[in-house]
N, C-alpha and C positions, 0 to 999 in steps of 0.2 A: 660629788667630784669623782671623775674617772681616775682609776688608779694607774700608776706607772709600774709596769711589770718587767722584770728581768728574767729571761729564760736561758737555761743551759740545755744543750742537746736539742736545739731548735731545728736542726736539719734532719732529724730522724722522723720516722712515720708519725709518731704522736706529736712531736714538736711542731712539725709543719702544719698539721691540722689545727693544733691549738693556736698557733700564731695567727692563722687565717681567721679563726673564730674570734679571737680577742680583738683583732683589728676591726672586724665588722661590728663589734660591740662598742667601738670607740675608745678602746684602751690605747695608751702609749706603750709601745713594746721595744725593749732593747734585748739583744742577745749576746751571749758570750760564745765565741767561736775560735777554733784553732787558727783560722786564716781570716784576713781582713776582706774577704769576698763580700760584696754588697748583697744584701738580702732584701727583697721587696717587703715593704711595710714595717721595717724594723731598723733600729740603729745598731750597728755591729761594733762590738768591742772584742779585743783579742786576749786570750789567756793561753798559758802553756802549763798544763797540769803537772807533767813529769818534772818540769823545772820549778814548779810552784811560783809562777809569775802570772800576774793579772793586772789589767788596766783598771785601776781603782775608780776611774771616771765612770765605769759601768754602774756604779751605785748612785750616781747623781739623780736625786728626786725619786728614787725607787721606793715603792711601798711594799711590794711583794716580790719574792724570788720563787720561781718555779724551777726546780732542779730535776732535769731529766737525763743528764749526761751519764753515759756508761757504755763500755764496749759491748757489742752484741753477744749475748750468751750462746746463740746457736750458729754463729758465723763460722767458727772453726772448732776442730776437735780440742778437747780439754787436756792439753799437755800441762805439766806443772807451770810452765812459763805463761801459757794462755790463761790459766786459772788465776794466776797472780795479777795478770793484766786486767782481767775482768773485775777483780776486787779493787785494785788500785784506781782504776778509772772512776769508780764510785766513791771510794773512801777518801782518796787524796784530793779529788775535786771538791768534795764536801769540806774537807779540812782547809783547803785554800780559800773557799768562800767564808768559812768561819774566821780565819785569820784576817781577811780583808774587812769583814764586818766589825771585828773586835778592835782593829787598829785605826780604821778610818771613820770620821764623822759621817753619819748616814741617817736616813729616815725610814729604814726598813723595819716593818712591824710583823711581817708574816713570812714564813718559810714553808713552802709546800714541796714535798719531795716524792718522786716515784719510789716504789719498792716493788715487791713481787710476792705472789702467793707461794712461791717456792720457800718462803720463810717457814712454812709449816712442815716441810718435808713430805714424805710419803705417809699418808694417814689413813689409807683404806676407805672405809665407809664413815669414819668419824666426821660429824658436822663441825666445821671449823669456824669459830668466831674470832674476832680480833683479840680476845683474851686467851685463845688457845696458845700453848707454849711453842717456843721455837723448836724446830725439828732437827733431823740429822741429815748429813750429806753436804755436798759442796754448795748447792743452791741455798740451803737453809743457813749455812755458815756465812755465805756471801751476803745474804739479806740481813742477817743479824749484825754483822760489823758495819754494814751500810747504814742501817737504822740507828745503830749506836752513835755513829758519826753525826747523823742528822740531829739526834737528840741533844747534842752539845749546844745546838742553837738556843735551847731553852735557857742556858746560862746567860744569854744575851737578852733575855726577856722577850723573845719572839714567840708568836703563836706558831706552833709546828703541827703540820698535818702530813701523814705518810700514806700514800695511795698504793696499796698492794694490788698490783695489776695481774690479771689472769691472761688467758689466751685471747689476744685482740683480733677481731675480725675486720679485715679490710681487703678489698679486691686486689690491689696492686702491690702492697708491701706487707711485710711481717710474716707470720707463721702460716696464714691461710693459703697463699699461693704455693708454698712448699708442700703443704698437706694435699692441695688440690692436684698437683702435677702428676703423681702416679695414678690418681683416679682418672684423670683425663686420658692417660696412656693405657687404660684398662688393666692396671695392676694394683688398684686400690684394695686395701684390706685393713681390718682393725689391727692396731699395734699392741704387742704384748698380749695380755689377757683380753684386752678390749673393755674390761670392766672398770678400769680406772676413771675416776671422775675428772672431768675437764671443765674448770671454771672459765667460761667464755664471756666476752663483752664486745659489743659493736663499738667501733672507733668513735662514732658520734656520741654515744653515751659516755665513753671514757673522757673525751674532751669536755663534755658538760660536767662531769664529776670534778675535773680540775677547776673549771670556772666556778662551780659551786663552792669549792674550797677557797677560792679567791674572795668570793663575795659574802660568804657566811662566816662571821667571826666566831661562831660556836663550833665550827668543825675543827677538832683538835685530835691528835693522836692518830692511830692507824685506822684505815678503812679498807675493807675488801672491795676492790673495784671489779666486780663480777655481776653478771645478771642474776636475778633471784632464782633461776632454774638451771643449775649446772646439768650437764649431760655426761654420759660415759663416752669414752673414746670411740666405741663401736657405733653409738648413736650419732656422734659427730661425723664420722666417716660416711655413714649411710645417708645422713641428711645432706651433706655436701654433694655426694654422688647423685642423689635424687634431683638436686637443683641443677646440676650440669648434665643430667640425663646419661649417666654412666652406671654400669653394674659394679657391684662389689664382690670380691672373691669370698666364697663361703669359709675360707680358712683364715687363720690369724698369723701375723708375722711374729714368730717366737722371740722372746726377750733375748735369747742367746744370739740370734741373728742380728737383732738391733744392736747389741753390745759389740758384736764383731764389726758392724758397719760404722757405728758412731762412737765406740769406746764408752767411757764413763758418761759422756753426754747423753747416752740413751736414757738415763734416769730422768731427764727432763720431759720425756714423752711417756714414760711408764709410771711415773708417780701419780698418786691419786690425791686430789684436793677437793673435797666436798665442802666448798666454802659457803658461808651464809652472808647475804647482803642486808641483813636486818638492821645493822647499825646505820648503814647508808640510807635505807628506807625511813628509819626513824628520824633522820636529820631533815626529812622533807624532800629528799631527792626523788624525782620521777623519771623512770626509765622510758625511753622511746621504744626500746626493743626488749621485751620480757622473755620472749620465746625464740629459740634458735631458728625455727622455720621462718619466722617473720624477719629476723635479722639477715639471714642468708638470702631470702627473697628480695629484700631491699638492696643488698650488695650486688646480686647477680642481675638485677633489673637495670642497673646503671649502664 
């Protein structure tokens, strides 16, 4: 029997791709949205996270919730108010779902949530597994309180999986177009030392990871959603430049300059996460794109 899925954050880059893939596989999909705007291939329900209001009809016949909602980390500079907004959008939305599930009769058995490799903080060359400790800094703190809120779902006897997402590669949305822009303008250069590890993943593989988490009852706890072969920032910049036939400057953009331009948010591009995908591979998941060259070649051939 096909499962009935409820998705939050379905209008974002990952959510849109996931919705399309689930629909093609024959799933019934409902989404929670801030506005009652119709969405193709989905039933739309409305919620208001700041006011802690939700249409509880969204839980009707739902087997699995995929929780992607959260304010964009890189959309604005990290003022104290913006940082609190980023945290609240994740934690309060999770708490609202928990409250609805606890108080309303429902058939939900699985809760699959996004998280991020920022959980580990800046770890240099250390190889990071899902058992590695929570790190330091705003992103690490944000991911920790986010995952703590998600783990409350275990009290409702739900299967919980947390997908710690890395640098998602997609041509039209997300971080890649922002990275690509200066390269196209002939101003591309490695950021900071350029030696920091960047755990990347093709959007297609990320969508398939979420679908695997839906379909595999043994997938529980955190999973690093990154290709098995992370690269340094310098390699990432040079590989993108090669794909779009642009040169890269032989100098690096100093961390001081990045901090001047981005403020505290510069830590998001200078931190090093040398993540391991071994737990995901051990679950039986098969990547379509193992190597960065192949992933970018696929993206830029479209």
